[in-house]
N, CA, C and O of each residue as an XYZ file, in Angstrom:
200
protein
N      31.877    -67.305     -5.782
C      32.594    -66.467     -4.849
C      32.348    -66.929     -3.413
O      33.244    -66.840     -2.574
N      31.162    -67.413     -3.128
C      30.875    -67.883     -1.774
C      31.730    -69.094     -1.427
O      32.149    -69.256     -0.281
N      31.988    -69.944     -2.419
C      32.797    -71.124     -2.149
C      34.212    -70.733     -1.733
O      34.794    -71.361     -0.848
N      34.764    -69.706     -2.362
C      36.111    -69.267     -2.013
C      36.157    -68.735     -0.577
O      37.111    -69.005      0.153
N      35.131    -67.982     -0.169
C      35.079    -67.454      1.192
C      34.948    -68.581      2.211
O      35.570    -68.538      3.273
N      34.146    -69.580      1.890
C      33.965    -70.714      2.803
C      35.253    -71.502      2.906
O      35.637    -71.922      3.997
N      35.933    -71.710      1.770
C      37.190    -72.451      1.784
C      38.239    -71.712      2.612
O      39.040    -72.347      3.299
N      38.245    -70.396      2.557
C      39.196    -69.616      3.338
C      38.905    -69.742      4.829
O      39.830    -69.787      5.640
N      37.631    -69.798      5.194
C      37.269    -69.872      6.601
C      37.561    -71.245      7.202
O      37.624    -71.374      8.425
N      37.740    -72.273      6.371
C      37.963    -73.611      6.893
C      39.417    -73.858      7.271
O      39.719    -74.894      7.863
N      40.317    -72.953      6.953
C      41.715    -73.102      7.344
C      41.850    -72.854      8.846
O      40.878    -72.482      9.503
N      43.041    -73.058      9.385
C      43.265    -72.902     10.813
C      42.977    -71.516     11.345
O      42.583    -71.366     12.501
N      43.167    -70.501     10.519
C      42.958    -69.133     10.985
C      41.522    -68.665     10.782
O      41.219    -67.505     11.062
N      40.645    -69.513     10.314
C      39.267    -69.141     10.041
C      38.449    -68.862     11.278
O      37.427    -68.180     11.198
N      38.866    -69.367     12.409
C      38.092    -69.153     13.628
C      38.210    -67.729     14.135
O      37.455    -67.328     15.020
N      39.133    -66.963     13.600
C      39.300    -65.587     14.053
C      38.458    -64.615     13.223
O      38.566    -63.400     13.394
N      37.620    -65.144     12.325
C      36.757    -64.313     11.499
C      35.299    -64.675     11.746
O      34.982    -65.809     12.106
N      34.416    -63.701     11.549
C      32.988    -63.927     11.739
C      32.224    -63.267     10.602
O      32.629    -62.221     10.095
N      31.119    -63.881     10.206
C      30.232    -63.277      9.222
C      29.202    -62.475      9.990
O      28.479    -63.020     10.824
N      29.134    -61.176      9.713
C      28.220    -60.297     10.434
C      27.191    -59.733      9.453
O      27.504    -59.448      8.297
N      25.977    -59.583      9.934
C      24.877    -59.070      9.119
C      24.237    -57.913      9.872
O      23.865    -58.045     11.038
N      24.112    -56.770      9.185
C      23.533    -55.579      9.797
C      22.369    -55.103      8.935
O      22.472    -55.090      7.708
N      21.268    -54.712      9.563
C      20.116    -54.190      8.849
C      20.246    -52.674      8.777
O      20.374    -52.002      9.801
N      20.212    -52.137      7.544
C      20.403    -50.704      7.319
C      19.192    -50.168      6.568
O      18.712    -50.800      5.628
N      18.703    -49.014      6.976
C      17.564    -48.393      6.298
C      18.066    -47.558      5.122
O      18.939    -46.707      5.289
N      17.517    -47.800      3.939
C      17.913    -47.075      2.735
C      17.390    -45.642      2.787
O      16.215    -45.422      3.078
N      18.253    -44.669      2.507
C      17.787    -43.272      2.559
C      16.842    -42.920      1.404
O      16.004    -42.030      1.549
N      16.963    -43.602      0.266
C      16.114    -43.289     -0.888
C      14.703    -43.834     -0.731
O      13.728    -43.093     -0.857
N      14.593    -45.131     -0.455
C      13.281    -45.773     -0.443
C      12.707    -45.962      0.943
O      11.496    -46.126      1.090
N      13.541    -45.944      1.956
C      13.076    -46.185      3.309
C      12.971    -47.664      3.646
O      12.622    -48.025      4.770
N      13.272    -48.522      2.675
C      13.228    -49.964      2.909
C      14.504    -50.406      3.627
O      15.538    -49.743      3.549
N      14.411    -51.521      4.317
C      15.572    -52.054      5.023
C      16.355    -52.988      4.125
O      15.777    -53.795      3.396
N      17.693    -52.874      4.180
C      18.601    -53.683      3.376
C      19.570    -54.360      4.334
O      19.961    -53.776      5.345
N      19.952    -55.579      4.018
C      20.891    -56.307      4.857
C      22.294    -56.170      4.296
O      22.525    -56.435      3.116
N      23.232    -55.756      5.141
C      24.623    -55.589      4.756
C      25.420    -56.705      5.415
O      25.454    -56.809      6.641
N      26.065    -57.546      4.596
C      26.814    -58.696      5.105
C      28.299    -58.500      4.843
O      28.687    -58.007      3.783
N      29.124    -58.882      5.800
C      30.576    -58.833      5.642
C      31.211    -59.923      6.476
O      30.628    -60.391      7.454
N      32.406    -60.325      6.087
C      33.218    -61.224      6.898
C      34.341    -60.384      7.470
O      35.191    -59.881      6.734
N      34.343    -60.232      8.794
C      35.312    -59.362      9.453
C      36.048    -60.128     10.545
O      35.589    -61.169     11.015
N      37.178    -59.601     10.930
C      37.968    -60.192     12.013
C      37.214    -60.000     13.326
O      36.491    -59.016     13.487
N      37.374    -60.921     14.251
C      36.651    -60.860     15.522
C      36.924    -59.573     16.289
O      36.065    -59.106     17.038
N      38.106    -58.995     16.114
C      38.427    -57.747     16.805
C      37.669    -56.552     16.230
O      37.522    -55.537     16.910
N      37.187    -56.654     14.999
C      36.536    -55.532     14.312
C      35.012    -55.609     14.325
O      34.358    -54.771     13.704
N      34.430    -56.583     15.008
C      32.975    -56.760     14.984
C      32.254    -55.572     15.602
O      31.269    -55.097     15.037
N      32.712    -55.082     16.736
C      32.059    -53.939     17.387
C      32.168    -52.686     16.534
O      31.246    -51.872     16.510
N      33.289    -52.521     15.829
C      33.451    -51.367     14.938
C      32.468    -51.433     13.771
O      31.954    -50.407     13.327
N      32.208    -52.648     13.276
C      31.269    -52.819     12.166
C      29.869    -52.359     12.565
O      29.197    -51.666     11.800
N      29.429    -52.747     13.764
C      28.089    -52.379     14.195
C      28.010    -50.937     14.683
O      26.915    -50.378     14.747
N      29.127    -50.325     15.025
C      29.124    -48.930     15.492
C      28.865    -47.955     14.355
O      28.318    -46.875     14.576
N      29.251    -48.323     13.152
C      29.083    -47.403     12.006
C      27.673    -47.378     11.509
O      27.366    -46.660     10.557
C-alpha cells in the first residue's frame, strides 16, 4: 500500500500533498500514538487543529 501512495505522489500533482504526522495521547492507556495521513497542502492546518 505504501508503494501505491508513493507512486501517486510522484506524478505532477504530487507536490500539492504533504505527509503529516501528529502525536495523539490515547484516552485508554495514556500512551502516545502517532497518527499519519497524506493531506492536501490547504488542509494541513485543519489536520493539526483537530
